[in-house]
C-alpha positions, 0 to 999 in steps of 0.5 A, spaced: 635 387 810 636 385 803 640 388 798 636 391 792 638 387 786 639 391 779 637 388 773 642 386 767 639 392 763 639 397 768 647 396 769 648 395 761 644 402 761 648 406 766 655 403 762 653 405 756 651 413 759 658 413 762 661 411 755 657 416 752 660 421 757 667 419 756 667 420 749 663 426 749 669 429 754 674 426 749 671 430 744 671 436 747 678 435 749 680 434 742 676 440 739 679 445 744 686 442 743 685 442 736 683 449 737 689 451 741 694 447 737 691 451 730 691 458 733 696 463 731 702 464 736 702 470 739 710 473 738 713 480 741 716 481 734 716 479 727 720 473 727 724 470 733 730 465 734 731 459 738 736 454 740 734 447 741 739 443 744 740 435 743 736 431 747 731 437 749 724 435 751 718 438 748 717 442 755 724 445 754 723 447 747 716 450 750 720 454 755 726 456 750 720 459 746 717 463 751 724 466 753 725 468 746 718 472 746 713 466 744 706 466 748 705 458 748 703 454 753 708 449 755 703 444 757 699 445 750 705 444 747 707 438 750 700 435 749 700 437 742 707 434 741 704 427 744 698 428 740 702 429 733 707 423 735 712 428 735 715 427 742 721 423 740 723 426 733 724 433 735 731 435 732 736 440 735 738 446 732 737 453 731 730 455 729 726 461 726 719 462 728 715 467 725 708 471 726 702 467 723 705 460 725 702 455 729 704 450 734 703 445 728 707 449 724 713 449 730 712 442 731 713 440 724 719 444 723 722 441 729 721 434 726 723 436 719 729 439 722 728 445 718 734 449 722 737 456 720 744 455 717 750 457 721 755 460 716 763 461 715 766 465 710 774 463 708 776 469 704 780 468 698 788 469 699 787 467 706 792 462 709 791 455 712 792 458 719 788 463 718 782 458 716 784 454 722 783 460 726 777 462 723 773 455 724 776 455 731 773 462 733 766 460 730 761 459 736 757 454 731 762 449 730 764 444 734 772 445 734 774 437 733 780 439 729 783 443 734 787 437 737 789 434 731 796 436 728 797 438 720 798 431 718 792 428 722 788 433 720 789 432 713 788 424 714 782 426 717 779 429 711 782 424 706 787 429 703 794 425 701 798 431 700 804 432 705 802 440 706 795 443 708 796 450 704 792 451 698 788 445 699 782 448 701 777 452 697 775 459 700 768 459 700 762 461 704 760 454 707 753 453 711 752 448 716 747 446 722 749 449 729 754 444 733 757 441 726 764 439 727 769 443 723 772 437 720 765 437 716 767 444 713 774 442 712 772 436 708 767 440 704 772 445 702 778 440 701 773 436 696 771 443 693 778 445 691 780 438 689 774 438 684 776 446 681 783 444 680 781 438 676 776 441 672 781 447 670 787 442 669 783 438 664 781 445 661 788 448 661 792 451 655 797 447 651 804 448 653 804 450 660 810 450 664 807 446 669 808 438 670 802 437 675 795 440 678 799 441 684 804 446 681 798 449 678 795 450 685 802 453 687 802 458 681 794 460 683 796 462 690 801 466 687 797 469 682 791 470 688 796 474 692 799 479 687 792 481 684 789 487 686 784 488 680 780 482 678 780 484 671 788 483 671 788 476 674 789 473 667 795 477 665 799 477 672 798 469 671 801 470 664 807 474 666 809 468 671 808 463 666 813 467 661 818 468 667 817 460 668 818 458 661 824 463 660 827 460 666 827 467 670 826 467 677 819 469 679 821 475 684 815 475 688 814 478 694 808 474 697 812 468 697 818 471 701 813 474 706 810 467 706 817 464 708 818 469 713 812 466 717 810 470 724 817 473 723 814 478 718 812 485 721 809 488 715 815 491 713 819 487 707 826 489 708 832 488 703 835 483 707 829 479 707 829 479 699 836 476 700 836 471 705 835 464 702 829 460 704 825 455 700 820 460 698 825 466 696 823 467 689 829 472 689 834 467 691 831 461 688 829 459 681 822 456 679 815 455 684 816 455 691 815 448 695 808 449 696 802 454 695 802 460 700 795 461 700 788 459 699 786 460 692 780 462 689 777 458 683 778 464 678 785 464 680 786 457 679 783 458 672 787 464 670 794 459 672 791 454 667 789 459 662 793 465 663 792 471 658 797 471 652 802 477 654 809 478 652 810 482 659 815 480 664 814 485 669 808 488 673 808 494 678 803 497 682 800 503 680 798 505 687 791 504 685 789 497 686 792 496 678 798 494 675 803 497 670 805 491 665 812 492 661 816 487 657 823 490 658 827 491 664 828 498 662 821 499 661 819 496 668 825 501 671 821 507 668 815 504 671 818 503 678 820 510 678 814 513 676 810 509 681 814 506 687 819 512 687 815 518 686 818 519 679 825 519 682 830 514 677 
């Protein structure tokens, strides 16, 4: 029995039909994919957050979305990521997905790395030790500085100073989840250096300060002594007057700083008479280092203090201070505000 021989024209016709069928299937699939790709995602809330780990696959990201309350088909999300050639460009971080967003919007956000920023606030007047503790406690930061001593840490941030106290600007810092705490320390160090340099250039004439570092020390004392922001410049003026006249600064915060962890919240007479490098009752001039992280306002106050003849001040108990030009006047203020009127 002889085989039926097909003409070349019939074979070409069938190949053409098959090719057209494949094109139609692909077109229909692409149309379906585009429809689903551009359709707004259903969320159980107005906004949700997802965390994308380093190296996460598109399928893992889709599962994270589902876990967060986003109704998304994992196969479709993977196909859409491949369709947009974004599979290998999805960046790690914490992301926000809001109602009305499409898969296309989510993928675009992941490709651009438009992450939600983490934040940490370093409070003015806190110490460097407190800053390190805050960095170590933040779950969004990688604690790379934890294994470094102070000398190594200063070298890592590019600081040439021997002691870290006062060198870092208190502020609110934004960062991507998983960032190194050394990145925050570098930012804070550069910011403090810039603030100090700018204020030093604009300093008042004839200040009893020989260097920007001495200004930083004074600024840290002003920071710790100021109860009301409006009095910051006048408090700086009192300390500048004392430095000019050779009087000891006699400020409790320096003594407390010198006590370190031994301070139990109660400053005693024996603490004021025990000599340490930070006891400004027993030693003249400035202490050897800052005693806290001063903010920009305190740096500016130290370098442009308010003109005043006052040499003393005492807390009134309401956050403000009573300023005095003479010791007799100061003693009366102490009796009134600190001793309940008893001389």
